[in-house]
C-alpha positions as semicolon CSV with decimal commas, in nm:
position;residue;x (nm);y (nm);z (nm)
1;D;8,858;10,118;23,634
2;A;8,808;9,878;23,292
3;I;9,091;9,671;23,211
4;E;9,163;9,648;22,867
5;S;9,204;9,322;22,716
6;E;9,423;9,289;22,401
7;T;9,512;8,958;22,179
8;Y;9,862;8,861;22,144
9;T;10,033;8,560;22,001
10;V;10,192;8,340;22,250
11;S;10,477;8,133;22,167
12;V;10,555;7,838;22,412
13;T;10,902;7,636;22,414
14;P;10,848;7,311;22,656
15;I;11,142;7,274;22,901
16;E;11,060;6,947;23,043
17;T;10,774;6,723;22,914
18;Y;10,630;6,404;23,039
19;N;10,455;6,114;22,919
20;C;10,147;6,066;23,128
21;E;10,049;5,735;22,951
22;M;10,400;5,520;22,983
23;D;10,439;5,653;23,351
24;S;10,147;5,610;23,591
25;V;10,101;5,992;23,667
26;E;9,747;6,144;23,674
27;T;9,882;6,484;23,608
28;A;10,231;6,653;23,542
29;T;10,344;6,974;23,563
30;V;10,529;7,148;23,249
31;F;10,786;7,422;23,300
32;A;10,792;7,653;22,995
33;E;10,934;7,973;22,879
34;V;10,682;8,199;22,719
35;S;10,762;8,478;22,484
36;V;10,457;8,725;22,374
37;E;10,539;8,916;22,034
38;D;10,356;9,210;21,969
39;N;10,328;9,226;21,571
40;T;10,131;9,544;21,542
41;V;10,288;9,754;21,262
42;V;10,293;10,123;21,374
43;G;10,038;10,307;21,154
44;D;9,822;10,014;21,062
45;I;9,484;10,097;21,138
46;D;9,313;9,800;20,969
47;G;9,546;9,538;21,050
48;D;9,651;9,413;20,727
49;G;10,024;9,438;20,818
50;L;10,067;9,749;20,562
51;V;10,057;10,095;20,617
52;T;9,822;10,274;20,316
53;V;9,587;10,555;20,245
54;L;9,299;10,327;20,378
55;D;9,449;10,373;20,724
56;A;9,493;10,732;20,760
57;L;9,111;10,753;20,576
58;M;8,981;10,500;20,849
59;L;9,160;10,710;21,091
60;I;9,008;11,023;21,000
61;R;8,657;10,867;20,998
62;T;8,723;10,736;21,342
63;I;8,826;11,085;21,469
64;V;8,500;11,251;21,250
65;N;8,273;10,977;21,429
66;D;8,456;11,032;21,765
67;E;8,508;10,647;21,798
68;T;8,807;10,504;21,917
69;V;9,084;10,267;21,779
70;N;9,320;10,055;21,952
71;N;9,644;10,143;21,769
72;G;9,533;10,512;21,617
73;D;9,794;10,713;21,863
74;I;10,085;10,698;21,618
75;N;10,281;10,982;21,738
76;G;10,234;10,868;22,121
77;D;10,102;11,177;22,257
78;G;9,807;11,021;22,435
79;K;9,545;11,160;22,197
80;V;9,396;11,026;21,867
81;G;9,408;11,336;21,619
82;L;9,503;11,464;21,299
83;L;9,864;11,478;21,398
84;D;9,840;11,089;21,396
85;V;9,687;11,082;21,049
86;I;9,980;11,319;20,912
87;R;10,239;11,077;21,071
88;I;10,051;10,814;20,866
89;L;10,071;10,990;20,570
90;K;10,470;11,084;20,635
91;L;10,461;10,684;20,687
92;I;10,325;10,614;20,371
93;A;10,562;10,876;20,224
94;Q;10,903;10,722;20,316
C-alpha cells in the first residue's frame, strides 16, 4: 500500500531552550508543542484559497480526463464525481 504524502504548515512553540554557546553543551534537547493546521478550503481545487467557477471547471476536467485530485471529494462520499461539482457550484451560490 502506498502512503500518501501531504504538506502541512507546522507551528512550533518552544517550552524550554538552551544557549549552547554560553553553556559548554554540545547538544541540547528542546521540548516543544507542535500543532498542525489544515488550511484547506473545501471546494478550492486550484489552491488559491477561494471557491470559484474555475474550481468547478477544473474538477470537471479532472473527472473527464480520469485524473486524480487531492481535495476533489467535496461531499465526502469517497468518490470524485459530478455530485462534487454540483456541491462546488452550491458553495459559490451561497
